[in-house]
C-alpha positions, 0 to 999 in steps of 0.5 A: 952538738947531738944527732937530734938537731933539728932545723926549723923554719920561721913562719912568714909573719915570725920573719916580719915580726923578727925585723920589727923587733930588730929595726923598729920597736926599740929606739935604744939599742943598748937595752938588749943587754938589760933585757938579757940580764933580766932574764938571767936574774929571774933565772937565779931567783928561780933557782934559789926559790926552788932549791928551798922547796926541793932539797933533793935538786942538788944544786950549789946556790952559794955563788949565784951570779951573771957572768959577761964575757968579751972575746974582742980579737977572735969571735967578736962575741959578748956572752951572758952567762947565769948559773940559774934554773936553766931550761929544758928542751921543751922549755926552749921551745916554749919560752924561746920559741914563744915569738913563733906561737899564736901570740905573733898575729896579735902582736903584729896587729897591735904594732900595726895599730900602733903605727897607724895611730902614730904611737911611737912607743911600740915597745910597750908591746914587747913585754906583753908577748915575751919577745925581749930576748930576741933584742939581741938580734939588734946587735948580733948577726947570730945568737947561740943558747946553751942550756940545762935545767937543774935537776936534769942531765940533758942540755939544749943548744939553740941557734939562729941568725934571726933570719929564716931558720933556727936550730935546736939540739940536745947537748951533753956535758953542759952546766946548769944554767943559760949561756947566751952568746951574741956574735956582735955586729960592728959598731955603727953610730949612725945606726945607734950600734955601740961597741959592745966589745968595749968594757967601758960601754958595758960598764955604762949600760950595766950601771944605767939599767941593772945597777940594782939587780940583786945578784952580781954581774961580773965581767970577764975578758977572754982577750984585750978589751977596750977599757975606756972611751977612747979605746985604750987597753985594759991592763987587767989580766984575761979572764979576771972578774970585775963586779959591775953592779952595786946591788944596793937597792936601799928601797929593798932594805928595811929601814932600820938597816939604812943609815942616813948617810946612805939615803943622802948618797943615794939621793945625790946619785939620782938627783945630782943635788949636792945638798942633803934632802929635806925629807926621806920616805921609804915605804913598802907595799904588800898584797895584791900589787907590791912594790917599794918606793924610796922618795925624797923631798929636796931642800931647794928648788932646781933652776928649771922647776917652772920651765915647761920642759921640766922632766917630772916623775920618778925613777921606775924600776921592775924587780930592780931593773931600770925602766924609765927615768921620769915616770910621770904616771906615778907622781902628779905635775905639782909634786914634780920636785919629788925625786926617788924610785918605785920598784914594782914587782908585777909589771913588764919590763917593757911597760909604756908611759901610755899603758902605765897611764891607764893601768888601774894598779899604777893609779892606786900606786900613785894615789898612795905615793901622793898621800905619803908625800903630803903626809910627809910635808904635814909631819914636817909642818908639825915637827920641824917648823924651819924645815917646813917653812924652807920647804913651802918657800922653795916648793909652796907655789908648785904644791898650790897647783895641786888645789887645781889638779887634784880635788881628791886631796884638796883638804890635805893640800889646804892644811899645808898652805902657808901664806903671809898675812896682816897678823905678822910682818914677817912670819907666814901663817897656815889656814888652821892658824888663821882660823884660830884667830878669827874674830867672834862671829867672823866665818869668812877667810878674807884674803887679797891677791897682788904682785908683792906684799907691799903692793897689797899691804897699801891697797885701798881695800885694806884700810877698813880691814886694817882699821877694824883689826880683821886679818887678811892673807897676802896672797902673791903667787900667780897661782893664788889668782887661780885656786882661790877662785876654785876652791870654795872654803876651808873647814867650813869657812868661806874664802873672800877676796876683799877686792870683790863683792860687797863688804860689811865688816860692822854687820851689828852696828849696820843693823841697827835702826839708827845705822839703817837710817843714816845709810839710807839718808847717805844714799839719797844724798849721793843718788845724783852723783852716782848716776852721773858718774855711772853714765860718765864712766860707762866705758870703764865701769858697770856700776858706781856705789858707796862703801864702807871698805874705805877709810882714807882713800876716795875711791877703789875698784872691786869685782863682782863676786864671780868676776875675773880678777884683772891679774887672772884676766892678764894671765888668760890673755897671755895664754892666747885666750880671747876674753871680753873685757871685764868692767868693774865697780867703782866704789866711792868713800862718802866721807872723803873730802874729794868725793864730798866736794865732787858731790857738791860741785855737781849739785851746783854746776852739773853742767861744767865739763871739767867734772867729767875730767875729775871723774876720770881722774878719780877712776884713774887714781883708783886703778893705779892704787891697786897697781893697775894699768891705765887705759890712756896714760898720756891723757890721765897725766894731762888732766892731772897736770891741767887740774894741779896748775889750776890750783896754783 
């Protein structure tokens, strides 16, 4: 080391900051190697670019690489070496010494604020202040840096133990590039310190965080190195290099250059799903914010798709450096089944989930990714009906959650919706297909929700629609109860539950003078019975009225247009919401023998207490017919058996 060595003291606040970096900010100490490799990769990128713009630079760029060297027995060191751009003495002061400059106070203030707000992700602040290099002190007692910038003759050595001082000196005969040597602390599992002298551990970290770095990462050993997790020795010769990273960032390659087999293999690696994906989406965005994305639509749903603890989101990389596994800021919850990678060019390596969620550029990326995914499903719907049908069977229930979460894409999501209907006993239909089959003059999309197809098809509400040939969507997913209540229409056609509000299927006939007269006479004939029933069943219903929606059943229960359905009411109660009980409307079929007989009996013996019991039975039967729960099953059973006994 030359005579120009300087020993400098860290300021008090800088010492405090170093301690925070070492002990508080990073929760995973393995990340130090990611930071150092990322710095080395950047240096190689810069050298390659500068060599293209400055032919007089005089450097060899034919074998740009990063080398990791382990000395287990002697110095207990781990060295990260690159033959990249290197640094001058001033660069070292400006870049490595940034931690001692004006940013320190700002970073300390932000860390203090994060701790006061109980923000566990204070690591996000590191990237903003350029102190990732100092993560090396989490695992090392001393760090030594040797560097020489391309195009210069003088090298520089920087060294510190991360405590009170650091030294900086000129050095001769250094190669172009940068070498960072870590004098490692002893492995300590309780403190999260791995055995960073073990080859298996280094391989593991590189594979997880830096596998797709574009430059080869080679490992060489200067002494026997533990090569397996159980500590067995390597048989390789000392110094023999081994390339640790695949460098196969498929997303960075043009699509025509990637085979389907390569896509499928990569999908298996990131998803642990051994079936081929249903669809591959490969995209590149250029402009103010550049990124590449490689996304996959799985062929089948994972077992934990509806688990509350299901991880969602895609992997996030920054310039091929792995950042996080489940970046939910890039993919909405209703697309949580999408797997893949997004590689952004202009983000900090230490970007946090909180920052991502509030970043305008990330929001723009998310919007574009969502449109790409929905577009890919739409393409599948148009070009491969079988694949689309399978995908919808697996994920349709989840995708429909988007109708509640993503109002910006409501129209696109409605185009994807596929549902069972009365049109076909086996095949599903899209809303677009439903609309194409609507009757002349029909402006409403009719639907009915229920637990299963059989229950919906056998519902009394279906009778008139079946008799008159109106198609009804059969919606049996729990989410259908919610989105149909919040999405008003599709392509100008209003959604209408056939179990809510008034239904008049023969408006032309109903508007004739004769029909109006018949209806008025019917209302007059049944007025006394309706009033009596409404009073008798006041505890259970809010209104009793006649209906044209029934053809074979005596009665049914319906809700007002904006009432919660019974199923939705149950769902909200199950989630702990305290809701007032929703009374419904009892509709009677005026042509059914039971109802006409009840009217006649009421006219002749209105005071007979048994009529009130029959009224209860009519209400209970209507409730059971739609799959509802009786308020008092024991009483209903007793009334029914007594009534049956009297008929024998």
